[in-house]
C-alpha positions as semicolon CSV with decimal commas, in nm:
position;residue;x (nm);y (nm);z (nm)
1;M;4,421;0,894;-3,202
2;V;4,081;0,940;-3,081
3;K;4,080;1,115;-2,749
4;P;3,842;0,970;-2,479
5;A;3,521;1,125;-2,387
6;A;3,559;1,388;-2,142
7;Q;3,268;1,251;-1,923
8;S;3,454;0,914;-1,866
9;V;3,786;1,064;-1,773
10;T;3,829;1,164;-1,382
11;I;4,095;1,360;-1,203
12;H;4,233;1,040;-1,082
13;D;4,286;0,918;-1,428
14;V;4,485;1,271;-1,497
15;A;4,683;1,220;-1,196
16;K;4,778;0,850;-1,298
17;R;4,884;0,963;-1,630
18;S;5,083;1,250;-1,524
19;G;5,241;1,068;-1,212
20;V;5,117;1,277;-0,957
21;S;4,863;1,304;-0,666
22;Y;4,492;1,424;-0,729
23;Q;4,541;1,698;-0,459
24;T;4,834;1,833;-0,720
25;V;4,582;1,810;-1,038
26;S;4,324;1,994;-0,824
27;R;4,581;2,280;-0,754
28;V;4,661;2,314;-1,110
29;I;4,323;2,304;-1,222
30;N;4,239;2,576;-0,966
31;N;4,576;2,784;-1,061
32;H;4,729;2,755;-0,704
33;V;5,083;2,902;-0,712
34;S;5,234;2,595;-0,526
35;V;5,298;2,393;-0,834
36;A;5,643;2,379;-0,972
37;A;5,614;2,465;-1,350
38;T;5,762;2,139;-1,482
39;T;5,471;1,970;-1,294
40;R;5,236;2,196;-1,395
41;E;5,313;2,158;-1,762
42;R;5,301;1,767;-1,723
43;V;4,959;1,780;-1,549
44;L;4,829;2,027;-1,829
45;K;4,960;1,792;-2,107
46;A;4,779;1,489;-1,925
47;I;4,442;1,685;-1,909
48;E;4,492;1,773;-2,293
49;D;4,560;1,412;-2,374
50;L;4,281;1,255;-2,184
51;N;4,048;1,542;-2,290
52;Y;3,957;1,605;-1,933
53;R;3,685;1,861;-1,819
54;P;3,657;1,925;-1,450
55;S;3,324;1,943;-1,296
56;I;3,200;2,265;-1,225
57;L;3,055;2,124;-0,903
58;A;3,367;1,968;-0,836
59;K;3,568;2,282;-0,878
60;S;3,312;2,486;-0,663
61;L;3,379;2,277;-0,369
62;V;3,754;2,389;-0,369
63;T;3,711;2,738;-0,465
64;K;3,386;2,807;-0,257
65;R;3,238;2,975;-0,563
66;S;2,971;2,823;-0,812
67;Q;3,141;2,997;-1,136
68;L;2,800;3,078;-1,211
69;I;2,677;3,444;-1,253
70;G;2,276;3,515;-1,273
71;V;2,152;3,768;-1,516
72;V;1,817;3,926;-1,484
73;A;1,667;4,090;-1,797
74;Y;1,374;4,269;-1,933
75;G;1,342;4,388;-2,271
76;T;1,557;4,119;-2,463
77;E;1,354;4,142;-2,776
78;Q;1,478;4,480;-2,822
79;Y;1,833;4,519;-2,989
80;G;2,006;4,701;-2,695
81;P;1,910;4,471;-2,403
82;A;1,974;4,155;-2,640
83;Q;2,328;4,302;-2,735
84;V;2,422;4,356;-2,353
85;V;2,330;4,015;-2,243
86;Q;2,497;3,856;-2,537
87;N;2,808;4,062;-2,426
88;V;2,786;3,993;-2,058
89;E;2,783;3,603;-2,130
90;R;3,077;3,640;-2,358
91;S;3,272;3,837;-2,116
92;A;3,156;3,579;-1,829
93;R;3,302;3,283;-2,029
94;T;3,641;3,447;-2,081
95;H;3,657;3,471;-1,718
96;G;3,567;3,083;-1,630
97;Y;3,197;3,171;-1,558
98;E;2,872;3,059;-1,686
99;I;2,558;3,273;-1,702
100;L;2,200;3,149;-1,593
101;L;1,949;3,376;-1,747
102;S;1,604;3,462;-1,615
103;T;1,423;3,715;-1,855
104;L;1,114;3,892;-1,726
105;S;0,780;3,914;-1,926
106;Q;0,690;4,211;-1,722
107;F;0,902;4,475;-1,512
108;R;0,745;4,423;-1,185
109;E;0,885;4,415;-0,849
110;R;0,741;4,067;-0,775
111;E;0,863;3,905;-1,087
112;I;1,222;4,070;-1,011
113;Q;1,223;3,923;-0,648
114;A;1,102;3,581;-0,789
115;A;1,387;3,585;-1,058
116;V;1,678;3,689;-0,798
117;E;1,534;3,405;-0,539
118;R;1,532;3,148;-0,828
119;L;1,888;3,232;-0,928
120;Q;2,005;3,235;-0,585
121;Q;1,889;2,865;-0,530
122;F;2,149;2,770;-0,794
123;G;2,417;2,928;-0,560
124;V;2,502;3,214;-0,828
125;D;2,806;3,412;-0,696
126;G;2,683;3,751;-0,811
127;L;2,391;3,901;-1,015
128;V;2,362;4,130;-1,324
129;L;2,053;4,323;-1,340
130;L;1,942;4,481;-1,664
131;T;1,722;4,746;-1,542
132;P;1,549;4,992;-1,807
133;Y;1,308;5,131;-1,541
134;D;1,360;5,281;-1,219
135;A;1,581;5,034;-1,012
136;H;1,546;5,202;-0,633
137;D;1,304;4,939;-0,531
138;I;1,518;4,650;-0,647
139;V;1,821;4,783;-0,480
140;K;1,647;4,781;-0,159
141;R;1,505;4,425;-0,198
142;I;1,849;4,259;-0,298
143;G;2,022;4,454;-0,019
144;T;2,370;4,311;0,051
145;R;2,278;3,947;0,038
146;L;2,465;3,905;-0,296
147;P;2,702;4,113;-0,506
148;F;2,519;4,251;-0,774
149;I;2,578;4,527;-1,063
150;L;2,275;4,722;-1,239
151;I;2,309;4,791;-1,606
152;D;2,144;5,104;-1,746
153;A;2,054;5,235;-1,394
154;T;2,079;5,613;-1,337
155;T;2,391;5,681;-1,096
156;D;2,144;5,818;-0,799
157;V;2,062;5,446;-0,703
158;D;2,225;5,315;-0,404
159;G;2,418;5,026;-0,559
160;P;2,683;4,955;-0,834
161;T;2,611;5,056;-1,180
162;V;2,742;5,061;-1,540
163;S;2,583;5,263;-1,805
164;I;2,604;5,469;-2,100
165;D;2,507;5,845;-2,070
166;Q;2,181;5,847;-2,232
167;M;2,091;6,231;-2,170
168;E;2,426;6,292;-2,335
169;G;2,300;6,099;-2,633
170;G;1,998;6,305;-2,665
171;V;2,198;6,618;-2,631
172;L;2,435;6,500;-2,912
173;A;2,167;6,436;-3,139
174;T;1,959;6,757;-3,102
175;D;2,293;6,967;-3,102
176;H;2,403;6,809;-3,433
177;L;2,028;6,915;-3,557
178;I;2,024;7,242;-3,425
179;Q;2,398;7,323;-3,564
180;L;2,226;7,237;-3,894
181;G;2,001;7,511;-3,865
182;H;1,697;7,324;-3,766
183;T;1,467;7,486;-3,523
184;G;1,145;7,275;-3,566
185;I;1,279;6,942;-3,438
186;L;1,042;6,649;-3,362
187;H;1,124;6,389;-3,078
188;V;0,974;6,047;-3,141
189;S;1,054;5,910;-2,783
190;G;1,042;5,533;-2,667
191;P;0,796;5,448;-2,407
192;D;0,763;5,691;-2,100
193;E;0,848;5,442;-1,846
194;W;1,167;5,329;-1,993
195;S;1,447;5,555;-1,811
196;D;1,655;5,541;-2,141
197;A;1,370;5,700;-2,326
198;D;1,313;5,960;-2,066
199;L;1,677;6,041;-2,047
200;R;1,701;6,072;-2,409
201;Y;1,408;6,313;-2,402
202;Q;1,564;6,506;-2,127
203;G;1,862;6,558;-2,345
204;Y;1,646;6,686;-2,632
205;L;1,463;6,926;-2,385
206;H;1,783;7,061;-2,259
207;S;1,962;7,143;-2,605
208;M;1,631;7,304;-2,726
209;A;1,637;7,524;-2,405
210;R;2,017;7,614;-2,414
211;A;1,944;7,713;-2,799
212;G;1,635;7,924;-2,709
213;L;1,402;7,704;-2,925
214;T;1,054;7,567;-2,830
215;P;1,040;7,186;-2,830
216;L;0,758;7,025;-3,005
217;P;0,507;6,786;-2,817
218;R;0,651;6,452;-2,734
219;Y;0,520;6,188;-2,959
220;A;0,581;5,818;-2,794
221;G;0,651;5,490;-2,963
222;D;0,710;5,156;-2,851
223;W;1,042;5,107;-2,998
224;S;0,928;4,928;-3,305
225;P;0,927;5,066;-3,675
226;A;0,549;5,081;-3,682
227;S;0,529;5,290;-3,374
228;G;0,782;5,532;-3,520
229;Y;0,603;5,547;-3,842
230;A;0,228;5,615;-3,653
231;A;0,396;5,882;-3,442
232;T;0,567;6,066;-3,717
233;R;0,255;6,058;-3,906
234;Q;0,041;6,169;-3,640
235;A;0,285;6,477;-3,593
236;L;0,223;6,536;-3,983
237;T;-0,124;6,524;-3,929
238;D;-0,126;6,761;-3,641
239;G;0,063;6,998;-3,853
240;Q;0,369;7,008;-3,624
241;P;0,625;7,252;-3,793
242;F;0,942;7,039;-3,799
243;T;1,204;6,987;-4,040
244;A;1,391;6,725;-3,864
245;V;1,305;6,403;-3,644
246;L;1,507;6,275;-3,370
247;A;1,385;5,934;-3,309
248;A;1,504;5,762;-2,984
249;N;1,588;5,424;-3,157
250;D;1,698;5,336;-3,508
251;Q;1,383;5,112;-3,569
252;M;1,132;5,401;-3,499
253;A;1,363;5,621;-3,730
254;L;1,317;5,373;-3,981
255;G;0,914;5,428;-3,939
256;A;0,949;5,788;-3,937
257;M;1,145;5,782;-4,258
258;R;0,866;5,611;-4,439
259;A;0,633;5,862;-4,279
260;V;0,822;6,145;-4,408
261;R;0,840;6,006;-4,764
262;E;0,474;5,929;-4,774
263;A;0,398;6,287;-4,698
264;G;0,599;6,362;-5,005
265;K;0,914;6,500;-4,836
266;R;1,257;6,412;-4,923
267;I;1,554;6,290;-4,681
268;P;1,766;6,498;-4,584
269;Q;1,690;6,774;-4,839
270;D;1,338;6,851;-4,696
271;V;1,339;6,664;-4,351
272;S;1,651;6,524;-4,164
273;V;1,622;6,212;-3,958
274;L;1,819;6,089;-3,677
275;G;1,829;5,781;-3,466
276;F;1,969;5,602;-3,182
277;D;2,201;5,285;-3,140
278;D;2,357;5,218;-3,442
279;I;2,194;4,878;-3,508
280;P;2,385;4,673;-3,793
281;E;2,132;4,775;-4,053
282;A;2,164;5,160;-3,993
283;A;2,428;5,204;-4,255
284;Y;2,220;5,033;-4,506
285;F;1,915;5,242;-4,481
286;D;1,839;5,460;-4,761
287;P;1,989;5,689;-4,729
288;P;2,230;5,537;-4,456
289;L;2,119;5,661;-4,098
290;T;2,279;5,929;-3,893
291;T;2,262;5,782;-3,536
292;V;2,388;5,788;-3,197
293;V;2,623;5,486;-3,131
294;Q;2,612;5,277;-2,811
295;D;2,895;5,051;-2,742
296;F;2,709;4,759;-2,613
297;G;3,032;4,536;-2,629
298;L;3,193;4,760;-2,389
299;L;2,887;4,769;-2,157
300;G;2,859;4,415;-2,109
301;R;3,241;4,376;-2,075
302;K;3,259;4,617;-1,817
303;S;2,957;4,540;-1,607
304;L;3,079;4,171;-1,563
305;E;3,437;4,302;-1,470
306;E;3,282;4,531;-1,198
307;L;3,058;4,236;-1,071
308;L;3,357;4,018;-1,035
309;R;3,564;4,284;-0,859
310;L;3,259;4,285;-0,603
311;V;3,254;3,906;-0,599
312;K;3,623;3,861;-0,487
313;E;3,623;4,181;-0,254
314;P;3,275;4,238;-0,121
315;Q;3,389;4,520;0,065
316;E;3,510;4,710;-0,228
317;R;3,371;5,052;-0,265
318;V;3,041;5,110;-0,492
319;R;3,124;5,272;-0,839
320;H;2,920;5,416;-1,102
321;V;3,083;5,364;-1,438
322;V;2,919;5,580;-1,713
323;F;3,068;5,565;-2,089
324;Q;2,980;5,854;-2,336
325;P;2,788;5,763;-2,662
326;Q;2,920;5,888;-2,998
327;L;2,736;6,045;-3,297
328;V;2,800;5,899;-3,640
329;V;2,697;6,126;-3,923
330;R;2,578;5,945;-4,241
331;G;2,301;6,056;-4,486
332;T;1,998;6,114;-4,340
333;T;2,066;6,473;-4,179
334;A;2,165;6,773;-4,373
335;R;2,158;7,145;-4,335
336;R;1,831;7,321;-4,340
337;S;1,750;7,435;-4,668
């Protein structure tokens, strides 16, 4: 039997089919506890038989919530931010929410403010803010008007955050190279203004200082393979004495590998290379790339859970949830010969 189109079915049709009032159907849809089990089962069967899909707007009139989450994100052309946004959306749907996404062409205060105000016009229940730059001004602007969660912000901001310890990732990577006997370690960093890039660089500096080693000059890229290639090639031209490259993401590591090979050096026999993020292609580089893993799925899920906690209980205490990265050792790093 062909089911009727969902758009043509109303709550009154479901009530008539199941022999109850439309108010009872509404209580079943909204998971109200004061419905007998047999009645609930009968209503749910009628909903399935009729292919009924309750209107989000109608449901919001009952729950006083829009079931919408606003997401403001910058840098979604990059692997990490794109993965975070996708996982926020998947998690939202498992909790019965939809997301409204506003991407920023520039990370500027007025653009962020305009995006937040635009999402508020849709009555979103809360905001997820993917903030790769300093987030202090953002928090001041939003204040307490709407529940929000900051992803990848540093824990010194005055607001709830969910992040991965980027400095610890830099430490893990640098320590691995030092333990392999490398003393000249080149760091190809991300853009200076990105907090993730700066924290990974700070982790590199911390490990080098702890081992009594002198850090090499910082060569910055823009996260692309081309910039990793250019930065490493420039370091080679400058005569920097390195036997290992720590790139701030896997794409720049790929570019660094090409520059190293063009200089007539072997990977990892002459130069070890280490990346960050563990993109799907990393295990298929030649050789497979040693890298720092970030669990973007966990980051997206937890950020949504923390936001919904604040939506339900606005007076809940602010929490800073920090996850630890992991090192995956593959074929691009080896003991210094």
